[in-house]
C-alpha positions as a printed Julia matrix, in Angstrom:
358×3 Matrix{Float64}:
 26.36  160.86  138.12
 26.7   157.28  136.91
 30.3   157.06  138.15
 29.2   158.42  141.55
 26.41  155.84  141.83
 28.8   153.02  140.85
 31.29  154.25  143.43
 28.63  154.41  146.18
 27.42  150.9   145.29
 30.96  149.56  145.5
 31.52  151.24  148.88
 28.19  149.86  150.17
 28.96  146.28  149.13
 32.49  146.59  150.47
 31.23  147.89  153.8
 28.82  144.96  154.23
 31.56  142.45  153.45
 34.1   144.2   155.65
 31.52  144.4   158.47
 31.04  140.63  158.35
 34.82  140.09  158.35
 35.31  142.44  161.3
 32.5   140.83  163.27
 34.05  137.39  162.84
 37.52  138.69  163.76
 36.34  140.59  166.85
 34.05  137.76  167.94
 36.8   135.19  167.44
 39.47  137.1   169.34
 37.04  138.0   172.17
 36.06  134.34  172.43
 39.66  133.12  172.57
 40.88  135.78  175.0
 37.75  135.78  177.15
 36.97  139.45  176.52
 33.44  140.78  177.19
 31.2   141.34  174.17
 29.38  144.36  175.57
 28.43  147.68  174.01
 32.06  148.71  173.82
 32.8   145.58  171.77
 30.2   146.5   169.16
 31.23  150.16  169.03
 34.9   149.33  168.42
 33.96  146.65  165.9
 31.71  149.05  163.99
 34.4   151.77  163.95
 36.93  149.26  162.59
 34.49  148.09  159.91
 33.66  151.63  158.85
 37.24  152.92  158.87
 38.26  152.05  155.3
 35.0   152.98  153.51
 34.79  156.27  155.45
 38.47  157.07  154.88
 38.03  156.37  151.16
 35.08  158.77  150.85
 36.84  161.49  152.85
 39.97  161.23  150.69
 37.91  161.67  147.54
 36.37  164.87  148.91
 39.25  166.47  150.78
 42.83  165.35  151.3
 45.29  166.64  153.89
 47.87  165.24  156.28
 45.27  164.11  158.82
 43.05  162.38  156.26
 46.04  160.65  154.64
 47.18  159.28  158.02
 43.63  158.08  158.69
 43.42  156.47  155.24
 46.81  154.78  155.68
 45.84  153.39  159.1
 42.47  152.17  157.78
 44.18  150.51  154.8
 46.69  148.83  157.12
 43.85  147.56  159.32
 42.28  145.96  156.25
 45.42  143.89  155.76
 45.83  143.15  159.47
 42.22  141.97  159.75
 42.75  139.54  156.87
 45.67  137.94  158.71
 43.62  137.72  161.91
 40.88  136.04  159.9
 43.37  133.66  158.32
 44.76  132.52  161.68
 41.28  132.24  163.21
 40.22  129.96  160.36
 43.31  127.8   160.97
 42.38  127.63  164.66
 38.78  126.68  163.82
 39.94  123.86  161.51
 42.51  122.51  164.0
 39.99  122.59  166.85
 37.79  120.17  164.9
 40.44  117.47  165.26
 42.46  118.47  168.33
 41.9   120.05  171.69
 43.57  123.43  171.24
 44.1   125.7   174.3
 41.79  128.65  173.76
 43.56  131.52  175.55
 47.03  130.46  174.46
 45.81  130.27  170.87
 44.4   133.8   171.11
 47.68  135.17  172.44
 49.67  133.32  169.75
 47.37  134.62  167.0
 47.74  138.2   168.29
 51.56  137.89  168.41
 51.84  136.27  164.97
 49.53  138.84  163.39
 51.45  141.72  164.96
 54.87  140.43  163.86
 53.79  139.49  160.33
 51.87  142.73  159.79
 54.74  144.87  161.08
 57.19  143.12  158.76
 54.78  143.37  155.79
 54.32  147.11  156.33
 58.09  147.65  156.65
 58.77  145.51  153.57
 56.3   147.52  151.47
 58.42  150.66  151.86
 61.62  149.03  150.6
 62.51  149.57  146.95
 64.43  146.62  145.56
 66.24  146.39  142.23
 65.99  143.41  139.91
 68.27  142.96  136.91
 67.88  140.83  133.81
 69.82  140.61  130.55
 68.09  139.9   127.25
 69.27  139.73  123.65
 67.12  141.23  120.9
 67.54  140.31  117.25
 68.02  143.39  115.11
 68.99  145.69  117.98
 71.75  147.99  116.75
 73.28  148.88  120.13
 73.16  147.77  123.76
 70.56  149.63  125.79
 69.74  149.95  129.47
 65.99  150.09  130.19
 64.27  150.52  133.55
 60.84  148.93  133.89
 58.41  150.4   136.45
 54.79  149.44  136.99
 51.91  149.86  139.44
 53.39  152.79  141.33
 49.93  153.75  142.67
 50.49  157.4   143.51
 47.64  158.51  145.78
 46.9   158.91  149.47
 49.53  156.52  150.83
 52.27  156.94  148.23
 52.39  160.51  147.01
 54.89  163.01  145.6
 57.63  162.05  148.07
 57.53  158.42  146.99
 57.58  159.41  143.32
 60.64  161.59  143.94
 62.34  158.61  145.56
 61.54  156.41  142.55
 62.87  159.03  140.13
 66.08  159.37  142.16
 66.64  155.59  142.25
 65.83  155.28  138.54
 68.38  157.92  137.58
 71.02  156.11  139.66
 70.6   153.11  137.33
 71.6   155.34  134.4
 69.03  154.02  131.91
 68.77  154.92  128.24
 64.99  154.62  128.44
 62.27  154.1   131.07
 59.11  152.06  130.53
 56.09  152.43  132.86
 53.37  149.83  132.31
 50.29  151.31  133.93
 48.7   152.17  137.27
 50.75  155.28  137.83
 47.77  156.59  139.81
 45.99  154.84  142.65
 42.59  156.53  142.52
 42.4   156.98  146.28
 42.69  160.79  146.21
 42.05  163.59  143.76
 44.82  164.18  141.26
 46.99  167.31  141.19
 49.64  168.24  138.67
 52.23  169.14  141.3
 52.12  165.57  142.65
 53.72  164.29  139.44
 56.26  167.03  138.72
 59.14  164.78  139.86
 58.69  162.84  136.6
 60.36  165.75  134.8
 63.57  164.98  136.7
 63.93  161.63  134.92
 67.05  161.87  132.79
 65.99  159.26  130.21
 63.09  159.32  127.73
 60.06  157.75  129.41
 57.18  155.84  127.81
 53.91  155.17  129.63
 50.77  153.13  128.99
 47.58  153.22  131.03
 46.43  150.51  133.44
 43.09  149.69  135.0
 43.43  152.34  137.72
 43.82  155.09  135.15
 40.6   153.83  133.61
 38.81  153.87  136.97
 40.0   157.42  137.64
 39.04  158.58  134.16
 41.54  158.88  131.31
 40.75  162.55  130.65
 41.59  163.45  134.25
 44.77  161.35  134.23
 45.96  162.87  130.96
 45.2   166.35  132.32
 47.6   165.96  135.25
 50.27  164.16  133.21
 50.25  166.51  130.22
 52.83  168.81  131.82
 55.29  165.93  132.43
 57.86  164.49  130.07
 55.98  161.19  129.81
 55.36  159.95  126.29
 51.92  158.38  126.65
 51.32  155.62  124.13
 47.68  154.85  123.45
 47.48  151.93  121.02
 50.35  153.17  118.89
 53.87  152.4   117.71
 56.88  154.68  117.86
 60.53  154.11  117.04
 63.28  154.64  119.58
 66.94  154.04  118.72
 66.17  151.34  116.21
 63.46  149.66  118.34
 59.72  149.57  117.8
 58.05  150.58  121.07
 54.39  149.6   121.06
 52.07  150.87  123.75
 48.59  149.4   124.24
 46.39  151.0   126.88
 44.18  149.05  129.26
 40.69  148.22  128.04
 37.69  146.19  129.25
 37.11  144.89  125.7
 37.76  141.24  124.89
 40.68  140.55  122.56
 41.75  144.18  122.93
 45.46  143.44  122.57
 45.01  141.14  119.59
 42.75  143.59  117.78
 45.03  146.55  118.48
 48.23  144.81  117.38
 46.56  143.69  114.14
 46.02  147.35  113.22
 49.66  148.36  113.7
 52.42  147.96  111.11
 54.94  145.94  113.12
 58.06  145.18  111.09
 59.62  141.76  111.64
 63.13  142.97  110.77
 63.16  145.47  113.64
 63.17  144.59  117.37
 59.89  145.29  119.13
 58.95  145.93  122.76
 55.3   145.87  123.82
 54.1   147.81  126.86
 50.82  146.34  128.1
 49.51  146.44  131.65
 47.98  142.96  131.75
 50.35  139.95  131.71
 48.33  137.85  129.29
 47.72  137.23  125.58
 51.36  136.25  125.17
 50.41  133.93  122.31
 48.73  136.82  120.49
 51.75  139.05  121.09
 54.01  136.35  119.66
 51.82  135.95  116.58
 52.08  139.72  116.02
 55.89  139.46  116.0
 56.59  141.02  119.41
 60.05  140.23  120.8
 59.54  141.42  124.39
 56.38  142.22  126.34
 56.55  144.21  129.58
 53.58  144.02  131.97
 52.57  144.41  135.61
 49.18  144.37  137.35
 49.61  141.24  139.5
 51.79  142.72  142.3
 52.93  139.07  142.62
 49.87  138.68  144.84
 51.3   141.41  147.13
 50.46  139.47  150.33
 50.6   135.76  151.1
 48.27  133.83  150.67
 46.71  136.02  147.94
 49.56  135.12  145.59
 48.03  131.65  145.21
 44.66  133.16  144.22
 46.22  135.67  141.81
 48.22  132.91  140.11
 44.97  131.1   139.31
 43.82  134.17  137.37
 47.2   135.24  135.97
 49.56  132.26  135.46
 52.24  134.77  134.4
 52.44  136.32  137.85
 56.03  137.51  138.23
 59.36  137.36  136.46
 60.45  136.22  133.01
 58.45  133.9   130.73
 58.87  132.74  127.16
 56.53  131.66  124.38
 58.23  130.65  121.15
 60.33  133.69  120.14
 58.55  136.13  122.48
 59.52  136.86  126.06
 57.36  138.4   128.77
 58.58  140.14  131.89
 56.01  140.74  134.65
 56.91  143.33  137.27
 55.89  142.76  140.89
 54.96  146.45  140.96
 56.82  149.48  142.27
 54.11  150.42  144.79
 51.16  148.83  146.55
 47.39  148.92  146.31
 45.07  148.71  149.32
 47.0   147.71  152.44
 50.51  149.22  152.5
 51.85  145.72  153.04
 53.97  143.21  151.15
 54.55  139.64  152.26
 56.1   137.21  149.82
 56.58  140.01  147.28
 58.48  143.28  146.98
 58.3   146.75  145.48
 60.41  146.3   142.4
 62.41  148.38  139.94
 63.79  146.31  137.08
 66.92  147.13  135.1
 66.74  145.34  131.74
 70.03  145.16  129.88
 69.13  144.79  126.21
 71.96  143.28  124.23
 72.43  143.7   120.49
 73.08  140.57  118.45
 75.72  141.2   115.79
């Protein structure tokens, strides 16, 4: 009951905020293009504002082809409306200093938003490979590892997308696969058959939970993943071909990573790889003797200009970083959350070539 009340409160607050955004967007575009703000204006505006909250609630209760299309369209509108808002704000600022043609500005904003949104939606369905090469002290043999993160299987990206990821991962011929959280999106109810493609992965696969698994409920997530070949690491250390693989699940607790690592027997003479959803506490990981930390969560901001805001919260936003003897690789994410759009980022699969030092 508590989870339901929290969910309803979130939807209510979101609806109010999204209603305000939609009113500004519809009012601004009607003003620029000289469109009438009659009853039809308010009906369309209200439908647009209600689309995402309503689609979210429907998907949680019942999910089928029609509801998934509705949810995808509503999610896309959320992204499109943000870009309309962004350009309208630019217009409002410029009009304070210059005389800007109203109708021409409205047409330009509509064209720019359409082109940018179409590209962002198209770009979000492309899977792009990244490749890095790292040396690890104490590693006995060269290894090929594929790093996936933030796949977000749910209403928009479901079993078909997961099958595509598995196929592309196998083509990279890895010795091991690491998945650093947010396998599930939380937009629709979970079913075991949705994740059966995981069993087609040819390499051993290790997984740690992210924040979306926590939102969904760990018991429910583990229930649907128990029949897969995933090795779920919950605050534990296992050995794999001479490496220490440490998996720390997502938690709301402060200093969770530091406290968890302090309880594990990490051996300095053996190479260690830490799987942790959040790209932070690199200093603490280094002090614990971690050689390589793999994380995700940021999506590299997913859509410009949100990358600038995300970087303020997570300075390690994308790519490879180093602190003393510890390196951190932050995935841009293999899927998307919210709007099925990517601008200034990409859906990423990372091949990490781990080299032994003789």
